[in-house]
C-alpha positions as a Markdown table, in Angstrom:
| # | Residue | x | y | z |
|---|---|---|---|---|
| 1 | Met | 92.8 | 94.5 | 63.3 |
| 2 | Pro | 94.7 | 97.2 | 65.2 |
| 3 | Glu | 93.7 | 100.7 | 64.2 |
| 4 | Gly | 95.6 | 102.2 | 61.4 |
| 5 | Thr | 97.1 | 98.9 | 60.1 |
| 6 | Asp | 96.0 | 96.3 | 57.6 |
| 7 | Arg | 97.6 | 93.4 | 59.6 |
| 8 | Pro | 95.8 | 91.3 | 62.2 |
| 9 | Leu | 96.9 | 91.4 | 65.8 |
| 10 | Glu | 99.5 | 88.6 | 66.4 |
| 11 | Leu | 98.5 | 86.3 | 69.2 |
| 12 | Leu | 102.0 | 84.9 | 69.7 |
| 13 | Ala | 105.2 | 86.8 | 70.5 |
| 14 | Phe | 108.0 | 85.3 | 68.4 |
| 15 | Pro | 110.3 | 83.7 | 69.0 |
| 16 | Cys | 108.4 | 81.4 | 71.4 |
| 17 | Arg | 108.1 | 77.8 | 72.5 |
| 18 | Tyr | 105.3 | 76.1 | 70.4 |
| 19 | Glu | 103.8 | 72.6 | 70.5 |
| 20 | Ile | 102.8 | 71.1 | 67.2 |
| 21 | Lys | 100.6 | 68.0 | 67.4 |
| 22 | Ala | 99.9 | 65.6 | 64.6 |
| 23 | Met | 97.6 | 62.5 | 64.8 |
| 24 | Gly | 97.9 | 59.3 | 62.7 |
| 25 | Lys | 97.8 | 55.5 | 62.9 |
| 26 | Cys | 99.9 | 53.9 | 65.7 |
| 27 | Gly | 103.4 | 52.9 | 64.9 |
| 28 | Leu | 107.0 | 54.0 | 65.4 |
| 29 | Ala | 107.2 | 55.1 | 61.8 |
| 30 | Phe | 104.5 | 57.8 | 62.4 |
| 31 | Glu | 106.6 | 59.4 | 65.1 |
| 32 | Val | 109.7 | 59.4 | 63.0 |
| 33 | Leu | 107.7 | 60.9 | 60.0 |
| 34 | Val | 106.3 | 63.8 | 62.1 |
| 35 | Cys | 109.7 | 64.6 | 63.6 |
| 36 | Glu | 111.4 | 64.5 | 60.1 |
| 37 | Val | 108.7 | 66.9 | 58.7 |
| 38 | Val | 109.0 | 69.3 | 61.6 |
| 39 | Ser | 112.8 | 69.2 | 61.5 |
| 40 | Arg | 112.8 | 70.3 | 57.8 |
| 41 | His | 111.7 | 73.7 | 58.9 |
| 42 | Leu | 113.9 | 74.3 | 62.0 |
| 43 | Lys | 117.1 | 75.5 | 60.1 |
| 44 | Gly | 119.4 | 73.1 | 62.0 |
| 45 | Ala | 117.8 | 73.7 | 65.4 |
| 46 | Ala | 116.7 | 70.7 | 67.4 |
| 47 | Ile | 113.1 | 69.7 | 68.4 |
| 48 | Met | 113.0 | 70.6 | 72.1 |
| 49 | Asp | 110.7 | 67.7 | 73.1 |
| 50 | Val | 108.7 | 64.9 | 71.6 |
| 51 | Ala | 105.8 | 63.2 | 73.3 |
| 52 | Thr | 103.8 | 60.3 | 71.8 |
| 53 | Arg | 100.4 | 59.3 | 73.2 |
| 54 | Pro | 98.2 | 56.4 | 72.0 |
| 55 | Ser | 94.4 | 56.7 | 71.7 |
| 56 | Ala | 92.2 | 54.9 | 74.2 |
| 57 | Arg | 91.8 | 51.8 | 71.8 |
| 58 | Gly | 95.4 | 51.9 | 70.7 |
| 59 | Arg | 94.6 | 52.3 | 66.9 |
| 60 | Tyr | 95.9 | 55.9 | 66.6 |
| 61 | Gln | 98.5 | 58.1 | 68.3 |
| 62 | Ser | 99.4 | 61.7 | 68.6 |
| 63 | Val | 102.9 | 63.0 | 68.3 |
| 64 | Ser | 103.6 | 66.4 | 69.9 |
| 65 | Cys | 106.8 | 68.3 | 69.0 |
| 66 | Thr | 107.8 | 71.3 | 71.0 |
| 67 | Ile | 110.0 | 73.8 | 69.1 |
| 68 | Glu | 111.3 | 77.3 | 69.3 |
| 69 | Ala | 109.1 | 78.9 | 66.7 |
| 70 | Glu | 110.7 | 81.9 | 64.8 |
| 71 | Asp | 107.6 | 83.3 | 63.1 |
| 72 | Arg | 104.2 | 82.7 | 61.8 |
| 73 | Glu | 105.5 | 81.7 | 58.3 |
| 74 | Gln | 107.6 | 79.0 | 59.8 |
| 75 | Leu | 104.5 | 77.5 | 61.6 |
| 76 | Asp | 102.4 | 77.8 | 58.5 |
| 77 | Ser | 105.0 | 75.9 | 56.5 |
| 78 | Ile | 105.3 | 73.1 | 59.0 |
| 79 | Tyr | 101.4 | 72.6 | 59.1 |
| 80 | Leu | 101.3 | 72.7 | 55.3 |
| 81 | Asp | 104.0 | 70.1 | 55.1 |
| 82 | Leu | 102.3 | 67.9 | 57.7 |
| 83 | His | 99.0 | 68.1 | 55.9 |
| 84 | Ser | 100.7 | 67.0 | 52.6 |
| 85 | Glu | 101.6 | 63.6 | 54.2 |
| 86 | Ala | 98.9 | 60.9 | 53.7 |
| 87 | Asp | 99.7 | 59.4 | 57.1 |
| 88 | Val | 98.9 | 62.5 | 59.0 |
| 89 | Leu | 95.1 | 62.5 | 59.7 |
| 90 | Ala | 94.9 | 65.7 | 61.7 |
| 91 | Thr | 97.0 | 68.5 | 63.4 |
| 92 | Leu | 96.6 | 70.9 | 66.2 |
């Protein structure tokens, strides 16, 4: 922690571009789910970019959403919301 404060040093300078990645089973519905969850936290702003990538055997996929992140609390809320979905197996 920085000297004289009780807050940890922030690694990101907000606002900033930030990529959120979620992994789950293959299917168009998974991409839609991830985008809907992320969009809930953007206060009307659009997702800047969405990329979907299948696993080597095609059973799983990752969905990456690039957003303009406002602050750490927003990111924490997005990740908590994603983890509450049964179809989301992991996030990065």
